[in-house]
C-alpha positions in Angstrom: 14.3 -4.4 -6.8 17.1 -2.4 -8.4 19.1 0.2 -6.6 17.0 3.0 -8.2 13.7 1.0 -8.2 11.0 1.0 -5.6 11.4 -0.7 -2.3 8.6 -3.0 -1.5 7.0 -3.8 1.8 5.4 -7.3 1.3 2.6 -8.4 3.7 1.4 -12.0 3.3 -2.2 -12.5 4.2 -2.2 -16.3 3.5 -4.7 -17.9 5.9 -6.5 -14.7 6.7 -10.2 -15.0 6.0 -11.0 -11.4 5.4 -10.1 -7.7 5.9 -12.2 -4.6 6.0 -11.4 -1.3 4.3 -10.9 0.2 7.7 -8.2 -2.3 8.5 -6.4 -1.5 5.3 -6.6 2.3 6.2 -5.1 1.7 9.6 -2.4 -0.6 8.1 -1.4 2.1 5.5 -1.3 4.7 8.3 1.0 2.7 10.4 3.4 2.0 7.5 3.3 5.7 6.5 4.3 6.7 10.1 7.2 4.3 10.0 8.4 5.6 6.7 8.1 9.2 7.9 10.1 8.3 11.1 12.8 6.8 9.1 13.0 9.8 6.8 12.9 7.4 3.8 9.5 8.0 2.2 10.3 8.0 -1.5 9.9 5.3 -4.0 8.1 2.7 -1.8 5.3 0.2 -2.6 3.2 -1.9 -0.4 2.3 -5.4 -1.7 -0.4 -7.5 -0.1 0.2 -11.1 -1.0 -2.7 -13.5 -0.9 -5.3 -10.8 -0.2 -8.4 -12.4 1.4 -10.8 -10.3 -0.6 -11.2 -9.1 -4.1 -10.0 -5.6 -4.9 -13.2 -3.5 -4.6 -14.0 0.2 -5.0 -13.9 0.6 -1.2 -10.3 -0.6 -1.0 -9.4 1.6 -4.0 -11.0 4.6 -2.2 -8.9 3.9 0.9 -5.7 3.9 -1.2 -6.7 7.1 -2.9 -7.2 8.7 0.5 -3.5 8.1 1.1 -2.5 9.4 -2.3 -1.8 5.8 -3.5 -3.0 3.8 -6.4 -3.7 0.1 -6.1 -3.6 -2.6 -8.8 -4.1 -6.3 -8.8 -1.0 -8.1 -10.0 -0.9 -11.2 -12.2 -0.3 -13.4 -9.2 -3.4 -11.9 -7.5 -1.5 -9.7 -5.0 -2.4 -6.0 -4.6 0.3 -3.4 -5.2 -0.1 0.0 -3.6 2.2 2.7 -4.8 2.4 6.4 -5.3 3.1 8.4 -8.4 6.8 9.1 -9.0 6.4 12.7 -7.9 4.4 12.0 -4.7 5.7 10.9 -1.3 4.1 8.2 0.7 2.7 9.8 3.8 2.2 13.3 2.4 -1.3 14.4 2.7 -2.8 17.6 1.3 -4.3 19.9 4.0 
């Protein structure tokens, strides 16, 4: 991370046998609330290390519902991030 680069919240799922899309949705909601409370919502990414499932369309849909994109990284982790002009936690009415 550089001073102007994104801050990453890394969550390690090593040893976890599985997660449901609804769990990911709740997890993102909790992290969004924390970022809103801190007033520091710009330029963040969420990294799920050792995800216990493959990245499916259901998980991608959950990310889109939070205005995030999700990609599988070379090491197998998932990286959820927003576009440069979006804010994590901002939802359209």
